Backbone as a printed PyTorch tensor [residue, N CA C, xyz], in Angstrom:
tensor([[[ -2.4110,   9.4970,  12.0160],
         [ -1.3880,   8.5770,  11.5890],
         [ -0.5390,   9.2230,  10.5090]],

        [[  0.6100,   8.6460,  10.2940],
         [  1.5860,   9.2820,   9.4200],
         [  1.8340,   8.4960,   8.1480]],

        [[  2.3490,   9.2230,   7.1790],
         [  2.8540,   8.6290,   5.9470],
         [  4.3690,   8.6530,   6.0550]],

        [[  5.0020,   7.5120,   5.8610],
         [  6.4560,   7.4430,   5.9050],
         [  6.9670,   7.1320,   4.5070]],

        [[  7.8250,   8.0140,   3.9880],
         [  8.4540,   7.7820,   2.7000],
         [  9.9490,   7.6870,   2.9560]],

        [[ 10.5040,   6.5090,   2.7280],
         [ 11.9230,   6.2850,   2.9760],
         [ 12.6060,   5.9440,   1.6550]],

        [[ 13.2610,   6.9370,   1.0620],
         [ 13.9420,   6.6860,  -0.2070],
         [ 15.2010,   5.8530,  -0.0050]],

        [[ 15.8030,   5.9410,   1.1770],
         [ 17.0030,   5.1320,   1.4250],
         [ 16.6520,   3.6500,   1.5270]],

        [[ 15.4890,   3.3580,   2.0970],
         [ 15.0320,   1.9690,   2.1840],
         [ 14.1230,   1.5970,   1.0220]],

        [[ 13.8790,   2.5530,   0.1460],
         [ 13.0620,   2.3630,  -1.0440],
         [ 11.6750,   1.8190,  -0.7340]],

        [[ 10.9820,   2.4740,   0.2040],
         [  9.6030,   2.0720,   0.4480],
         [  8.7850,   3.2100,   1.0310]],

        [[  7.4810,   3.0840,   0.8590],
         [  6.4990,   3.9950,   1.4270],
         [  5.6520,   3.1750,   2.3790]],

        [[  5.3680,   3.7230,   3.5650],
         [  4.5160,   3.0400,   4.5380],
         [  3.2960,   3.9180,   4.8010]],

        [[  2.1210,   3.3540,   4.5790],
         [  0.8610,   4.0500,   4.8250],
         [  0.1600,   3.3550,   5.9850]],

        [[ -0.1990,   4.1340,   7.0110],
         [ -0.6820,   3.5250,   8.2530],
         [ -2.1240,   3.8280,   8.6020]],

        [[ -2.7980,   4.6600,   7.8110],
         [ -4.1870,   4.9950,   8.1300],
         [ -4.9920,   5.1990,   6.8510]],

        [[ -6.2470,   4.7880,   6.8870],
         [ -7.1360,   5.0020,   5.7620],
         [ -7.1680,   6.4920,   5.4380]],

        [[ -7.0720,   6.8080,   4.1640],
         [ -7.0620,   8.1970,   3.7370],
         [ -5.6740,   8.7820,   3.5780]],

        [[ -4.6330,   8.0510,   4.0090],
         [ -3.2560,   8.5280,   3.8130],
         [ -2.9900,   8.7440,   2.3230]],

        [[ -2.2600,   9.8200,   2.0160],
         [ -1.8710,  10.1320,   0.6420],
         [ -0.3710,  10.3940,   0.6290]],

        [[  0.3390,   9.7440,  -0.2700],
         [  1.7640,   9.9930,  -0.4640],
         [  1.9360,  10.6460,  -1.8300]],

        [[  2.5210,  11.8410,  -1.8440],
         [  2.7860,  12.5660,  -3.0830],
         [  4.2670,  12.4750,  -3.4200]],

        [[  4.5760,  12.3490,  -4.6940],
         [  5.9670,  12.2710,  -5.1310],
         [  6.0380,  11.6040,  -6.4900]],

        [[  7.1640,  10.9820,  -6.7610],
         [  7.3360,  10.1900,  -7.9840],
         [  7.7360,   8.7930,  -7.5480]],

        [[  6.8360,   7.8520,  -7.7720],
         [  7.0160,   6.4910,  -7.2760],
         [  6.9430,   5.4930,  -8.4230]],

        [[  7.8250,   4.4920,  -8.3800],
         [  7.7540,   3.3520,  -9.2970],
         [  7.6820,   2.1080,  -8.4140]],

        [[  6.4540,   1.6660,  -8.0790],
         [  6.2970,   0.5090,  -7.1980],
         [  6.7490,  -0.7920,  -7.8450]],

        [[  7.3320,  -1.6710,  -7.0210],
         [  7.6880,  -3.0160,  -7.4820],
         [  6.8610,  -4.0760,  -6.7660]],

        [[  6.5510,  -3.8350,  -5.4760],
         [  5.7320,  -4.7550,  -4.6990],
         [  4.8290,  -3.9720,  -3.7520]],

        [[  3.6870,  -4.5790,  -3.4430],
         [  2.7600,  -4.0450,  -2.4410],
         [  2.6330,  -5.0840,  -1.3380]],

        [[  2.6270,  -4.6370,  -0.0890],
         [  2.5590,  -5.5670,   1.0460],
         [  1.5610,  -5.0630,   2.0810]],

        [[  0.6130,  -5.9150,   2.4560],
         [ -0.3510,  -5.6330,   3.5200],
         [  0.1130,  -6.4130,   4.7420]],

        [[  0.3250,  -5.7050,   5.8550],
         [  0.9200,  -6.2970,   7.0510],
         [  0.0490,  -6.0240,   8.2690]],

        [[ -0.0980,  -7.0270,   9.1240],
         [ -0.6690,  -6.8100,  10.4440],
         [ -2.1790,  -6.7270,  10.5420]],

        [[ -2.8960,  -7.2960,   9.6020],
         [ -4.3520,  -7.3310,   9.7490],
         [ -4.6970,  -8.0930,  11.0210]],

        [[ -5.7420,  -7.6560,  11.7050],
         [ -6.0770,  -8.2520,  12.9960],
         [ -7.2240,  -9.2500,  12.9560]],

        [[ -7.9300,  -9.3390,  11.8230],
         [ -9.0620, -10.2700,  11.7440],
         [ -9.3380, -10.6440,  10.2920]],

        [[ -9.9260, -11.8070,  10.1040],
         [-10.3350, -12.2470,   8.7750],
         [-11.3400, -11.2510,   8.1990]],

        [[-11.2130, -10.9830,   6.9080],
         [-12.1250, -10.0740,   6.2310],
         [-11.6410,  -8.6340,   6.1890]],

        [[-10.6360,  -8.2900,   6.9890],
         [-10.1040,  -6.9310,   6.9320],
         [ -9.4320,  -6.7140,   5.5820]],

        [[ -9.5550,  -5.4810,   5.0620],
         [ -9.0590,  -5.1750,   3.7250],
         [ -8.1010,  -3.9940,   3.7170]],

        [[ -7.2670,  -3.9830,   2.6990],
         [ -6.4440,  -2.8320,   2.3470],
         [ -6.6170,  -2.6130,   0.8500]],

        [[ -6.9390,  -1.3760,   0.4730],
         [ -7.0920,  -1.0320,  -0.9430],
         [ -6.2950,   0.2370,  -1.2060]],

        [[ -5.4070,   0.1690,  -2.1900],
         [ -4.5440,   1.2800,  -2.5580],
         [ -4.8910,   1.7270,  -3.9740]],

        [[ -5.0670,   3.0390,  -4.1450],
         [ -5.4100,   3.6090,  -5.4520],
         [ -4.3120,   4.5380,  -5.9430]],

        [[ -4.3300,   4.8060,  -7.2630],
         [ -3.4140,   5.7940,  -7.8240],
         [ -4.0690,   7.1730,  -7.7980]],

        [[ -3.4170,   8.1390,  -8.4400],
         [ -3.8940,   9.5230,  -8.4340],
         [ -5.2380,   9.7110,  -9.1220]],

        [[ -5.6320,   8.7670,  -9.9800],
         [ -6.9010,   8.8530, -10.7030],
         [ -7.9980,   7.9820, -10.0910]],

        [[ -7.7200,   7.3770,  -8.9530],
         [ -8.7120,   6.5240,  -8.3080],
         [ -8.7180,   5.0930,  -8.8100]],

        [[ -7.7600,   4.7370,  -9.6630],
         [ -7.6520,   3.3660, -10.1620],
         [ -7.0190,   2.4810,  -9.0950]],

        [[ -7.5720,   1.3020,  -8.9190],
         [ -7.0710,   0.3770,  -7.9100],
         [ -5.7160,  -0.2060,  -8.3280]],

        [[ -4.7360,  -0.0580,  -7.4430],
         [ -3.4070,  -0.6130,  -7.6720],
         [ -3.2100,  -1.9340,  -6.9410]],

        [[ -3.8130,  -2.0290,  -5.7670],
         [ -3.5770,  -3.1690,  -4.8740],
         [ -4.7970,  -3.3620,  -4.0000]],

        [[ -5.2140,  -4.6140,  -3.8500],
         [ -6.3220,  -4.9590,  -2.9680],
         [ -5.9850,  -6.2740,  -2.3010]],

        [[ -6.1780,  -6.3230,  -0.9880],
         [ -5.8880,  -7.5390,  -0.2480],
         [ -6.9220,  -7.7020,   0.8520]],

        [[ -7.3230,  -8.9350,   1.0810],
         [ -8.2650,  -9.2460,   2.1600],
         [ -7.6550, -10.3240,   3.0410]],

        [[ -7.6090, -10.0310,   4.3380],
         [ -6.9940, -10.9450,   5.3020],
         [ -7.8370, -12.2030,   5.4830]],

        [[ -7.1500, -13.3210,   5.7160],
         [ -7.8490, -14.5760,   6.0130],
         [ -7.7470, -14.9350,   7.4900]],

        [[ -7.1890, -14.0180,   8.2950],
         [ -7.0800, -14.2430,   9.7340],
         [ -6.1660, -13.2230,  10.3720]],

        [[ -6.0010, -13.3250,  11.6790],
         [ -5.1340, -12.4030,  12.4210],
         [ -3.6750, -12.5830,  12.0140]],

        [[ -2.8910, -11.5250,  12.1610],
         [ -1.4630, -11.5090,  11.8210],
         [ -1.2140, -11.8140,  10.3470]],

        [[ -2.1630, -11.4450,   9.5150],
         [ -2.1030, -11.6950,   8.0780],
         [ -1.0560, -10.8070,   7.4180]],

        [[ -0.3180, -11.3660,   6.4610],
         [  0.6160, -10.6140,   5.6270],
         [  0.4640, -11.0850,   4.1940]],

        [[  0.4080, -10.1260,   3.2640],
         [  0.2460, -10.4380,   1.8480],
         [  1.2450,  -9.6060,   1.0540]],

        [[  1.9780, -10.2310,   0.1560],
         [  2.9350,  -9.5450,  -0.7100],
         [  2.5610,  -9.8440,  -2.1540]],

        [[  2.3500,  -8.7750,  -2.9420],
         [  1.9780,  -8.9350,  -4.3440],
         [  2.8930,  -8.0780,  -5.2130]],

        [[  3.3320,  -8.6020,  -6.3630],
         [  4.1350,  -7.7860,  -7.2720],
         [  3.2730,  -6.7220,  -7.9430]],

        [[  3.8700,  -5.5750,  -8.2180],
         [  3.1880,  -4.5510,  -9.0040],
         [  3.0700,  -5.0640, -10.4330]],

        [[  1.9030,  -4.9290, -11.0470],
         [  1.7360,  -5.4730, -12.3970],
         [  2.5810,  -4.7690, -13.4530]],

        [[  2.8930,  -3.4900, -13.2330],
         [  3.7120,  -2.7440, -14.1940],
         [  4.8390,  -2.0620, -13.4280]],

        [[  6.0070,  -2.6800, -13.4160],
         [  7.1310,  -2.1740, -12.6310],
         [  7.8610,  -1.0100, -13.3040]],

        [[  7.3260,  -0.5080, -14.4240],
         [  7.9200,   0.6440, -15.1000],
         [  7.0330,   1.8790, -15.0090]],

        [[  5.8490,   1.7240, -14.4370],
         [  4.8910,   2.8290, -14.3540],
         [  5.2520,   3.7810, -13.2150]],

        [[  5.3780,   5.0680, -13.5330],
         [  5.6440,   6.0840, -12.5210],
         [  4.3220,   6.6750, -12.0470]],

        [[  4.1430,   6.6950, -10.7350],
         [  2.9400,   7.2460, -10.1220],
         [  3.2960,   8.5240,  -9.3740]],

        [[  2.3580,   9.4630,  -9.3030],
         [  2.6130,  10.7150,  -8.5900],
         [  1.8600,  10.7930,  -7.2740]],

        [[  0.9190,   9.8840,  -7.0680],
         [  0.1570,   9.8980,  -5.8190],
         [ -0.2930,   8.4830,  -5.4880]],

        [[ -0.1430,   8.1090,  -4.2290],
         [ -0.6190,   6.8290,  -3.7170],
         [ -1.6500,   7.1470,  -2.6400]],

        [[ -2.8560,   6.5850,  -2.7760],
         [ -3.9520,   6.8800,  -1.8510],
         [ -4.4190,   5.5820,  -1.2030]],

        [[ -4.3730,   5.5370,   0.1150],
         [ -4.8620,   4.3620,   0.8400],
         [ -6.3610,   4.5460,   1.0620]],

        [[ -7.1490,   4.0010,   0.1370],
         [ -8.5900,   4.2080,   0.1280],
         [ -9.2950,   3.4510,   1.2520]],

        [[ -8.8150,   2.2500,   1.5630],
         [ -9.4100,   1.4200,   2.6190],
         [ -8.3090,   0.7560,   3.4150]],

        [[ -8.4390,   0.8170,   4.7380],
         [ -7.5290,   0.0880,   5.6230],
         [ -8.2860,  -0.2190,   6.9090]],

        [[ -8.6190,  -1.4880,   7.1010],
         [ -9.3760,  -1.8910,   8.2960],
         [ -8.4720,  -2.1130,   9.4950]],

        [[ -7.2560,  -2.5390,   9.2750],
         [ -6.2690,  -2.7250,  10.3510],
         [ -4.9060,  -2.9230,   9.7010]],

        [[ -3.8500,  -2.8260,  10.4970],
         [ -2.4990,  -3.0300,   9.9740],
         [ -1.9850,  -1.8210,   9.2200]],

        [[ -1.1070,  -2.0710,   8.2350],
         [ -0.5250,  -1.0120,   7.4210],
         [ -0.1500,  -1.5800,   6.0660]],

        [[  0.1630,  -0.6760,   5.1190],
         [  0.5460,  -1.0730,   3.7740],
         [  1.9420,  -0.5270,   3.4860]],

        [[  2.7890,  -1.3780,   2.9410],
         [  4.1300,  -0.9810,   2.5100],
         [  4.1850,  -1.0860,   0.9890]],

        [[  4.7630,  -0.0580,   0.3690],
         [  4.9500,  -0.0530,  -1.0730],
         [  6.4620,  -0.0180,  -1.3160]],

        [[  6.9780,  -1.0660,  -1.9160],
         [  8.4120,  -1.1540,  -2.2130],
         [  8.6660,  -0.4960,  -3.5600]],

        [[  9.7160,   0.3280,  -3.6280],
         [  9.9830,   1.1390,  -4.8080],
         [ 11.1990,   0.6500,  -5.5760]],

        [[ 11.2110,   0.9650,  -6.8660],
         [ 12.3320,   0.6170,  -7.7410],
         [ 13.5150,   1.5020,  -7.4150]]])
């Protein structure tokens, strides 16, 4: 699976567990899209292994949008530590 970084659309799309996006990112929102079953999770970490975003689906076709807690923090690496189904979008400043 691929990592898509679209600076024109200001977002990063991670589609597989273990995906890593390198660069300079200032996230504003995190979105988990397309979970296929209740209990499926998406967990996104920063370059130091700190959890940035965690979401657990409550059913099929689940979508979750959460604001980044610090919209001024610049990150150099985004790591998709867990992804049971679907994909994660990171919206950038």
